[in-house]
DRENDO-961059 format. One record per residue: residue in one letter; y, x, z of N, C-alpha, C in turn; residue number from 0. Coordinates in pm, whole numbers, plus 32768, in hexadecimal, padded with zeros to 4 digits. Atoms other than C-alpha are relative to their C-alpha. Layout:
<recs>
+--------+--------+-------+------+---------+--------+------+--------+-------+------+-----+
! residu ! nnorth ! neast !  nup ! canorth ! caeast ! caup ! cnorth ! ceast !  cup ! num !
+--------+--------+-------+------+---------+--------+------+--------+-------+------+-----+
!      A !      Y !     X !    Z !       Y !      X !    Z !      Y !     X !    Z ! NUM !
...
+--------+--------+-------+------+---------+--------+------+--------+-------+------+-----+
</recs>
This chain:
<recs>
+--------+--------+-------+------+---------+--------+------+--------+-------+------+-----+
! residu ! nnorth ! neast !  nup ! canorth ! caeast ! caup ! cnorth ! ceast !  cup ! num !
+--------+--------+-------+------+---------+--------+------+--------+-------+------+-----+
!      X !   7FD9 !  7FCA ! 807D !    7AD3 !   6DCE ! 9591 !   7FBC !  7FBB ! 7F90 !   0 !
!      X !   8031 !  8055 ! 806F !    7A2C !   6CE5 ! 94B8 !   7F9E !  803E ! 7FA1 !   1 !
!      X !   8061 !  7FDA ! 805A !    7960 !   6D0A ! 9390 !   8041 !  804D ! 7F88 !   2 !
!      X !   7FC1 !  7FAB ! 8067 !    79F6 !   6E2E ! 92C3 !   7F92 !  803B ! 7FA7 !   3 !
!      X !   8062 !  7FC9 ! 8054 !    7943 !   6E9B ! 9193 !   8044 !  806F ! 7FAC !   4 !
!      X !   7FCA !  7F83 ! 804D !    7974 !   6FEB ! 90D8 !   7F91 !  8039 ! 7FAE !   5 !
!      X !   8060 !  7FB6 ! 804F !    78BE !   70D8 ! 8FFA !   7FA3 !  804D ! 8058 !   6 !
!      X !   805C !  7FB5 ! 7FAB !    7785 !   7163 ! 9090 !   800C !  8098 ! 7FE6 !   7 !
!      X !   7FF5 !  7F71 ! 8010 !    7782 !   72D9 ! 90CB !   7FAE !  802F ! 7F88 !   8 !
!      X !   8053 !  7FD4 ! 806E !    7662 !   72FC ! 8FCB !   804D !  7FE6 ! 7F79 !   9 !
!      X !   7FB6 !  8021 ! 807C !    772F !   7256 ! 8EB2 !   8074 !  8053 ! 7FF6 !  10 !
!      X !   7F87 !  7FB0 ! 7FFF !    7864 !   7315 ! 8F0F !   7FD4 !  8091 ! 7FDA !  11 !
!      X !   802B !  7F7B ! 8026 !    77A4 !   7459 ! 8EF3 !   7FD1 !  800B ! 7F6F !  12 !
!      X !   8028 !  8009 ! 808B !    7710 !   73F6 ! 8DA4 !   807C !  7FFE ! 7FA7 !  13 !
!      X !   7F8B !  8005 ! 804C !    7869 !   739D ! 8D1F !   8049 !  8087 ! 7FFC !  14 !
!      X !   7FC1 !  7F79 ! 7FF6 !    78F7 !   74ED ! 8D9D !   7FBA !  805F ! 7FAD !  15 !
!      X !   8045 !  7FA2 ! 805B !    77E4 !   75B0 ! 8CEC !   8016 !  7FDA ! 7F72 !  16 !
!      X !   7FE6 !  801F ! 8089 !    781D !   74F1 ! 8BAA !   8083 !  802C ! 7FD1 !  17 !
!      X !   7F79 !  7FCE ! 8020 !    7992 !   7530 ! 8BB2 !   8005 !  809B ! 7FF0 !  18 !
!      X !   8003 !  7F71 ! 800D !    7951 !   76A2 ! 8BEF !   7FB6 !  802A ! 7F84 !  19 !
!      X !   8049 !  7FDA ! 8078 !    7854 !   76B4 ! 8AD5 !   805E !  7FE6 ! 7F84 !  20 !
!      X !   7FAA !  801F ! 8069 !    7952 !   7607 ! 89EE !   8071 !  8067 ! 7FF2 !  21 !
!      X !   7F9A !  7F95 ! 8003 !    7A6B !   76FB ! 8A48 !   7FC6 !  8084 ! 7FD6 !  22 !
!      X !   8041 !  7F86 ! 8024 !    797B !   781B ! 8A28 !   7FE2 !  8008 ! 7F6A !  23 !
!      X !   801C !  8009 ! 8092 !    7913 !   77A7 ! 88C7 !   807D !  800E ! 7FB5 !  24 !
!      X !   7F86 !  7FF3 ! 804B !    7A7B !   7785 ! 885A !   8030 !  8092 ! 8003 !  25 !
!      X !   7FD7 !  7F73 ! 7FF3 !    7ACA !   78E8 ! 88DF !   7FA9 !  8053 ! 7FB1 !  26 !
!      X !   805A !  7FB3 ! 8046 !    7998 !   7976 ! 8838 !   8015 !  7FF2 ! 7F6D !  27 !
!      X !   7FDF !  8017 ! 8090 !    79F1 !   78D8 ! 86E8 !   8079 !  804C ! 7FDF !  28 !
!      X !   7F7F !  7FB8 ! 8019 !    7B52 !   7971 ! 8701 !   7FE1 !  8096 ! 7FFB !  29 !
!      X !   801D !  7F6F ! 7FFC !    7AC7 !   7AC5 ! 8759 !   7FB0 !  802C ! 7F83 !  30 !
!      X !   804E !  7FDF ! 807C !    79CB !   7ABE ! 863E !   8054 !  7FFE ! 7F84 !  31 !
!      X !   7FA6 !  800D ! 8070 !    7AD8 !   7A54 ! 8542 !   805B !  8080 ! 7FFE !  32 !
!      X !   7FAA !  7F85 ! 7FF3 !    7BC5 !   7B6D ! 85C7 !   7FB6 !  807E ! 7FDB !  33 !
!      X !   8056 !  7F8C ! 8021 !    7AAD !   7C70 ! 85B6 !   7FEF !  800C ! 7F69 !  34 !
!      X !   801A !  7FFA ! 8094 !    7A57 !   7C1A ! 844E !   8077 !  8023 ! 7FB4 !  35 !
!      X !   7F8A !  7FE3 ! 8048 !    7BC1 !   7C21 ! 83DE !   8021 !  8099 ! 800F !  36 !
!      X !   7FE0 !  7F75 ! 7FE4 !    7BF4 !   7D79 ! 8482 !   7F9A !  8060 ! 7FBB !  37 !
!      X !   806F !  7FA9 ! 803F !    7AAB !   7DFF ! 83F6 !   801D !  8001 ! 7F66 !  38 !
!      X !   7FEE !  8001 ! 8091 !    7B03 !   7D91 ! 828E !   807F !  804A ! 7FE3 !  39 !
!      X !   7F8D !  7FB4 ! 801E !    7C63 !   7E20 ! 82A2 !   7FE9 !  808F ! 8010 !  40 !
!      X !   801D !  7F71 ! 7FEE !    7BDD !   7F6D ! 8325 !   7FA6 !  8033 ! 7F92 !  41 !
!      X !   804F !  7FDD ! 8073 !    7ADE !   7F6F ! 8211 !   804C !  801E ! 7F81 !  42 !
!      X !   7FA8 !  7FF4 ! 8068 !    7BEA !   7F3A ! 810A !   8050 !  8085 ! 8009 !  43 !
!      X !   7FB2 !  7F8C ! 7FE2 !    7CBD !   804E ! 81AB !   7FA8 !  8086 ! 7FE4 !  44 !
!      X !   8056 !  7F85 ! 8012 !    7B95 !   8147 ! 81B1 !   7FDB !  8010 ! 7F6C !  45 !
!      X !   8021 !  7FF6 ! 808E !    7B32 !   80F5 ! 804A !   8076 !  803B ! 7FAD !  46 !
!      X !   7F89 !  7FCC ! 804D !    7C9B !   8134 ! 7FD5 !   8011 !  809D ! 8023 !  47 !
!      X !   7FF1 !  7F76 ! 7FDA !    7CA0 !   8284 ! 8097 !   7F9B !  8058 ! 7FB7 !  48 !
!      X !   8067 !  7FB4 ! 8046 !    7B5C !   82F0 ! 8001 !   8020 !  8012 ! 7F68 !  49 !
!      X !   7FDD !  7FFD ! 808C !    7BD6 !   8291 ! 7EA5 !   807A !  8066 ! 7FEF !  50 !
!      X !   7F89 !  7FB0 ! 8013 !    7D2A !   8342 ! 7EDD !   7FE6 !  8099 ! 801C !  51 !
!      X !   8023 !  7F71 ! 7FF5 !    7C79 !   8484 ! 7F4C !   7FDA !  8043 ! 7F85 !  52 !
!      X !   8027 !  7FCE ! 8084 !    7C05 !   84A3 ! 7DEA !   8069 !  7FEA ! 7F8F !  53 !
!      X !   7F9B !  8019 ! 805E !    7D55 !   845C ! 7D49 !   8069 !  8066 ! 8006 !  54 !
!      X !   7F93 !  7FA1 ! 8001 !    7E6F !   853C ! 7CDD !   8042 !  8006 ! 7F77 !  55 !
!      X !   7FB3 !  7FF3 ! 8079 !    7F7C !   8570 ! 7BD5 !   806A !  806B ! 8014 !  56 !
!      X !   7F96 !  7F9C ! 8004 !    8085 !   8670 ! 7B7B !   8064 !  7FD9 ! 7F9B !  57 !
!      X !   7F94 !  800E ! 805F !    81D1 !   8669 ! 7ACB !   7FF1 !  807D ! 7FA1 !  58 !
!      X !   8009 !  7F9E ! 8062 !    81A0 !   872D ! 798A !   8088 !  8030 ! 7FC9 !  59 !
!      X !   7F7B !  7FE4 ! 803A !    82FC !   871C ! 7900 !   805D !  7F89 ! 801D !  60 !
!      X !   7F97 !  8068 ! 7FEC !    8440 !   865F ! 7925 !   806F !  8023 ! 7F9A !  61 !
!      X !   7F92 !  7FEB ! 805C !    8545 !   862F ! 7816 !   8068 !  7F94 ! 800F !  62 !
!      X !   7FA2 !  8064 ! 7FE4 !    868D !   8581 ! 7849 !   8062 !  7FFB ! 7F7F !  63 !
!      X !   7FA9 !  801A ! 8075 !    8755 !   84EF ! 771B !   8082 !  7FD1 ! 8039 !  64 !
!      X !   7F7B !  8029 ! 7FCB !    88C1 !   84EA ! 778D !   8059 !  7FC0 ! 7F9C !  65 !
!      X !   7FB1 !  8047 ! 8067 !    892E !   844E ! 7649 !   800F !  7F72 ! 801B !  66 !
!      X !   7FEC !  8095 ! 7FFD !    8931 !   82DD ! 7602 !   7F98 !  7FBF ! 805D !  67 !
!      X !   8062 !  8046 ! 7FBB !    87F8 !   8287 ! 76BA !   8001 !  800F ! 809C !  68 !
!      X !   800A !  7FD8 ! 7F76 !    880F !   8339 ! 780C !   7F75 !  7FEB ! 8038 !  69 !
!      X !   808A !  8019 ! 7FDA !    8690 !   8332 ! 7821 !   7FC3 !  8085 ! 801C !  70 !
!      X !   8058 !  7F91 ! 7FDC !    85B9 !   8434 ! 78CE !   7F6F !  7FE2 ! 7FDC !  71 !
!      X !   8083 !  8017 ! 8021 !    8465 !   8456 ! 783C !   7FB0 !  806A ! 8058 !  72 !
!      X !   8054 !  7FA4 ! 7FA2 !    836E !   84E4 ! 793F !   7F6C !  7FF6 ! 7FD6 !  73 !
!      X !   808D !  7FFB ! 8029 !    8212 !   854A ! 78C2 !   7FAF !  8021 ! 8081 !  74 !
!      X !   805D !  7FF4 ! 7F8E !    80FC !   8525 ! 79C6 !   7F75 !  8020 ! 7FC7 !  75 !
!      X !   808C !  7FE8 ! 801C !    7F99 !   85AB ! 79C0 !   7FB0 !  7FD8 ! 8076 !  76 !
!      X !   8063 !  8027 ! 7F90 !    7E81 !   850A ! 7A88 !   7FA1 !  8075 ! 800B !  77 !
!      X !   8046 !  7F7E ! 7FE8 !    7DDC !   8640 ! 7B23 !   7F79 !  7FE5 ! 8046 !  78 !
!      X !   807B !  8017 ! 7FB3 !    7CB9 !   858E ! 7BDC !   7FB5 !  7F8F ! 7FC2 !  79 !
!      X !   806A !  805A ! 802E !    7BB3 !   8479 ! 7BBD !   8025 !  7F70 ! 800F !  80 !
!      X !   7FE5 !  808A ! 7FF0 !    7C6F !   8335 ! 7C03 !   8070 !  7FD4 ! 7FA3 !  81 !
!      X !   7F98 !  8031 ! 8054 !    7D37 !   8267 ! 7B0B !   8078 !  7FCF ! 804E !  82 !
!      X !   7F88 !  802C ! 7FBA !    7E9C !   8230 ! 7B74 !   805A !  7FAD ! 7FA0 !  83 !
!      X !   7FC0 !  8067 ! 8056 !    7F74 !   8114 ! 7AED !   8096 !  7FE5 ! 8022 !  84 !
!      X !   7F7C !  8028 ! 7FDB !    80B4 !   80EF ! 7BAA !   8043 !  8073 ! 8057 !  85 !
!      X !   7FBD !  7F93 ! 7FBF !    81BE !   81E7 ! 7C23 !   8091 !  7FD8 ! 8030 !  86 !
!      X !   7F72 !  8010 ! 7FCD !    8302 !   81EF ! 7CEA !   8041 !  8081 ! 7FD9 !  87 !
!      X !   7FB2 !  7F8E ! 8022 !    840A !   82DA ! 7C60 !   807E !  7FFB ! 8049 !  88 !
!      X !   7F84 !  7FF0 ! 7FAE !    851B !   8345 ! 7D53 !   8053 !  8072 ! 7FC1 !  89 !
!      X !   7FA7 !  7F9B ! 8041 !    863E !   83F1 ! 7CB0 !   8072 !  8023 ! 8062 !  90 !
!      X !   7F89 !  7FCD ! 7FAA !    873A !   84C4 ! 7D7F !   805C !  803B ! 7F9C !  91 !
!      X !   7F9C !  7FCB ! 805D !    887D !   850F ! 7CC1 !   804A !  8072 ! 8040 !  92 !
!      X !   7FAC !  7F90 ! 7FD4 !    895B !   8647 ! 7CE1 !   8074 !  7FC5 ! 8056 !  93 !
!      X !   7F8C !  803B ! 7FB8 !    8A6C !   8556 ! 7D69 !   7FD1 !  7FD6 ! 8088 !  94 !
!      X !   8029 !  8035 ! 7F7D !    8991 !   84F3 ! 7E93 !   7FC7 !  7F76 ! 7FFA !  95 !
!      X !   8036 !  8086 ! 800D !    893F !   8398 ! 7E11 !   7F67 !  800F ! 7FD9 !  96 !
!      X !   808E !  8006 ! 8026 !    87D6 !   832C ! 7DE0 !   7FDD !  7F80 ! 7FBE !  97 !
!      X !   802C !  807D ! 8046 !    870E !   822A ! 7D1E !   7F69 !  7FFF ! 8005 !  98 !
!      X !   8094 !  8008 ! 7FFA !    85AD !   81A5 ! 7D33 !   7FD3 !  7FA0 ! 7F8F !  99 !
!      X !   8037 !  804F ! 806D !    84E4 !   811B ! 7C0D !   7F6C !  7FF1 ! 800C ! 100 !
!      X !   8090 !  8015 ! 8005 !    838A !   8085 ! 7BEE !   7FD4 !  8001 ! 7F6D ! 101 !
!      X !   8030 !  7FF6 ! 8092 !    82CC !   80E7 ! 7AB0 !   7F6D !  7FEA ! 7FFB ! 102 !
!      X !   8088 !  8021 ! 801D !    8183 !   8073 ! 7A21 !   7FD3 !  8064 ! 7F92 ! 103 !
!      X !   803D !  7FAE ! 8066 !    80B6 !   816F ! 795A !   7F66 !  800E ! 801E ! 104 !
!      X !   808D !  7FF0 ! 7FEB !    7F39 !   8179 ! 7928 !   7FDA !  808F ! 7FF4 ! 105 !
!      X !   8018 !  7F6F ! 7FFF !    7EE2 !   82D7 ! 7995 !   7F6C !  8010 ! 802B ! 106 !
!      X !   8088 !  7FF3 ! 7FEA !    7D6C !   82F4 ! 7973 !   7FDA !  808C ! 8023 ! 107 !
!      X !   8033 !  7F83 ! 7FD5 !    7C9D !   8412 ! 79F7 !   8011 !  8068 ! 7F9A ! 108 !
!      X !   7FEF !  7F90 ! 805C !    7D02 !   8558 ! 7958 !   8060 !  7FEC ! 7F8A ! 109 !
!      X !   7FA8 !  8022 ! 8075 !    7E01 !   84B3 ! 786C !   8099 !  801D ! 8029 ! 110 !
!      X !   7F70 !  7FEE ! 7FF5 !    7F79 !   84D6 ! 7836 !   8042 !  7F7B ! 7FEC ! 111 !
!      X !   7FB6 !  807D ! 8015 !    807D !   83C8 ! 7842 !   8091 !  801A ! 801B ! 112 !
!      X !   7F68 !  7FF9 ! 7FEC !    81FC !   83A0 ! 7838 !   8034 !  7F90 ! 8053 ! 113 !
!      X !   7FC2 !  8063 ! 7FB1 !    82D1 !   82F7 ! 792F !   809B !  800C ! 7FD2 ! 114 !
!      X !   7F79 !  7FFD ! 8037 !    842F !   8294 ! 78AF !   805A !  7FBB ! 806A ! 115 !
!      X !   7FA8 !  802F ! 7F9A !    854E !   8268 ! 79A5 !   8094 !  8004 ! 7FC8 ! 116 !
!      X !   7F74 !  800B ! 8026 !    86B0 !   81F5 ! 794F !   804E !  802F ! 8078 ! 117 !
!      X !   7FB1 !  7FC7 ! 7F9A !    87A4 !   82C8 ! 7A15 !   8091 !  7FD3 ! 7FFE ! 118 !
!      X !   7F71 !  8022 ! 8003 !    890A !   8285 ! 7A7E !   804A !  8050 ! 7F9C ! 119 !
!      X !   7FB3 !  7FC5 ! 806B !    8A00 !   82D3 ! 796C !   805B !  8064 ! 8041 ! 120 !
!      X !   7FAA !  7F98 ! 7FD9 !    8ABA !   8414 ! 7996 !   7FCF !  8052 ! 8076 ! 121 !
!      X !   8034 !  7FB1 ! 7F93 !    89DB !   8497 ! 7AAF !   7F86 !  8051 ! 7FD8 ! 122 !
!      X !   8077 !  7FAC ! 801F !    88D8 !   85B1 ! 7A9C !   7FA7 !  7FFA ! 807B ! 123 !
!      X !   8061 !  800A ! 7F90 !    879E !   859F ! 7B6B !   7FF1 !  808E ! 803E ! 124 !
!      X !   801A !  7F88 ! 7FBB !    8779 !   86AA ! 7C74 !   7F6B !  8011 ! 8026 ! 125 !
!      X !   808D !  8000 ! 7FD6 !    8618 !   8647 ! 7CDC !   7FC6 !  7F7B ! 7FD6 ! 126 !
!      X !   8047 !  8078 ! 8025 !    851D !   854E ! 7C5F !   7F78 !  8009 ! 804A ! 127 !
!      X !   807B !  8004 ! 7FBA !    83F9 !   84E8 ! 7D3C !   7FB2 !  7F8D ! 7FCD ! 128 !
!      X !   8055 !  806D ! 8033 !    82D4 !   841E ! 7CAB !   7F92 !  7FF4 ! 8067 ! 129 !
!      X !   806A !  801E ! 7F9E !    81EA !   8375 ! 7DA4 !   7FA5 !  7F94 ! 7FC2 ! 130 !
!      X !   8058 !  8066 ! 802B !    80AE !   82B2 ! 7D4B !   8008 !  7F88 ! 8055 ! 131 !
!      X !   7FFD !  8085 ! 7FB1 !    80BD !   8145 ! 7DB3 !   7F74 !  7FDA ! 8024 ! 132 !
!      X !   8090 !  801A ! 7FEC !    7F40 !   813D ! 7DA6 !   7FD0 !  804B ! 8084 ! 133 !
!      X !   8021 !  7FA7 ! 7F95 !    7F1F !   8261 ! 7E9F !   8082 !  803C ! 8031 ! 134 !
!      X !   7F77 !  7FE5 ! 7FD9 !    806B !   827C ! 7F5D !   8011 !  8094 ! 8038 ! 135 !
!      X !   7FEE !  7F79 ! 7FD1 !    8020 !   83DB ! 7FEB !   8006 !  806A ! 7F95 ! 136 !
!      X !   8000 !  7F9D ! 806C !    8013 !   847A ! 7E92 !   807E !  7FFB ! 7FBA ! 137 !
!      X !   7F80 !  7FF4 ! 8042 !    8155 !   84F3 ! 7E00 !   8018 !  8087 ! 7FC7 ! 138 !
!      X !   7FD3 !  7F7C ! 8032 !    81FD !   8604 ! 7D3E !   809A !  7FFD ! 7FE1 ! 139 !
!      X !   7F6A !  7FFA ! 800A !    8365 !   867A ! 7D21 !   8020 !  8064 ! 7F9D ! 140 !
!      X !   7FC9 !  7F9C ! 805E !    842D !   872E ! 7C1A !   8094 !  7FFE ! 8010 ! 141 !
!      X !   7F74 !  7FEF ! 8002 !    8587 !   87BB ! 7C1B !   8033 !  802F ! 7F7B ! 142 !
!      X !   7FE1 !  7FD6 ! 8082 !    8577 !   8827 ! 7AB4 !   7FF1 !  7F8D ! 7F98 ! 143 !
!      X !   7FFF !  806F ! 8064 !    85D6 !   86FF ! 79D7 !   8085 !  8013 ! 7FB4 ! 144 !
!      X !   7F8B !  7FE9 ! 8049 !    86C6 !   876C ! 78CC !   7FF7 !  7FC2 ! 7F72 ! 145 !
+--------+--------+-------+------+---------+--------+------+--------+-------+------+-----+
</recs>
């Protein structure tokens, strides 16, 4: 069988250990990156929940001008300790149709602000629901908009 040469068992073992260490390092780097991403997203979520626990608003009044403008003026009051700036207004009409609007209003702690929504011509609102876009679990509804 002649003179065959190959890798000695010692060198093969060292190469195998180096490959395993390299793969382990890559895997640990990926795990570390994944863990940090999850940790930061959970921190942002918990910070938002803590902030939203101290937030609240209520609909004080709603007036609907069925004349030329077809605009509903919804007065909001910030009843808690967090400034709110953006709201989603969902309007359900007596006909069964609905409409969604996004409104910006700076509603600081303890202050009042108006949200203006253009409604469909010839339709009367049956229900108006206002939801904070800053804290999505906080909303108020009114059926009295005349």
